[in-house]
N, C-alpha and C positions, 0 to 999 in steps of 0.2 A: 506493501500499499506505498504510496505515494502522498505527501505532505505538500499542499498546493501552497508556493509560494508567491510573489508580490511584486515588482519590481519599487523600490522607494526611494527615495532620495531623498536622505536625511537635512541634505538641505534647499527641499522644497522648501518653500513657505505656502503653509495650509490658511487656505481664504473662506474663511462663509459666506455664504450671499445674503444680502438680508434682505428680507423679508419683504412681496408687493409690498403697495399700502392698498393694491386687493386681502389679502393674505391679511395684516389688519387691522382693515374693518373689520372682519369675521371676526375676528377676536375678541375686537373690543363687540360688536356687537354679538358675539358671544355671553360675554360679560357682564355686558348692562339687561340680557335680558334672563340670566341665573338671576340677575339683581329685584326685577322689577315681577319677577313669581316670586321671591322673595317677601319682598313689598307686602304683595299678594295675600299673596299667604296668610301673611302676617295683621295684614288689614279684614280678613275676613274668617278665616279660622279661631288668634288666639286670641284669650279671651280677654289678653294686657290692651289688648285696642280703646277696649269697648269703658275704662278705665283713664285713654288718656283727658287732660282738656276737649273741651270745642274745638277752639285755636291750636292746636295741637291736630290733634284730627284732621283740621280742615284743611292744616302745615300739609299733614300724610297725601292726604290727600293731591294739592299741589304739587306733588311732591312725585305722585306719579305718574300724572296723567305729563311734563315736562320731560321726565325714562323715556314713556311710550314715543310723545313726541323725537326724545335725541335720535333712536333709538329708529323710528320709519324716516329720521331724514337719514340716521349712514345707511338704510339699505337704499333710498336714491340716487346715493352715492355710489354705491357698489354697482347699480343696476347703469348710471351713467359712463363708470368705467369699464362695462363690457356692450356698451354701446356709445363710444362716443358722436358717434354722426350725429347724436340726437340734444347733440349742446348744441 
């Protein structure tokens, strides 16, 4: 049985390729979607939400709406990157 060998030049610099904008937006959207789901879950199923003040509850609702709008903008940007002629 032979052991595979690779031509490795120890003097050769290994460079990592910078992630694409599309990839970065995708990761950002996934992370944001997870946060949106956690907040929605807190607001709908956690009894602690009913304990917060009226003003605090309204601010959390506004925060959720802003996060959802932000997610929509990320999606639009991703679509635009895939269809640059629609700009």
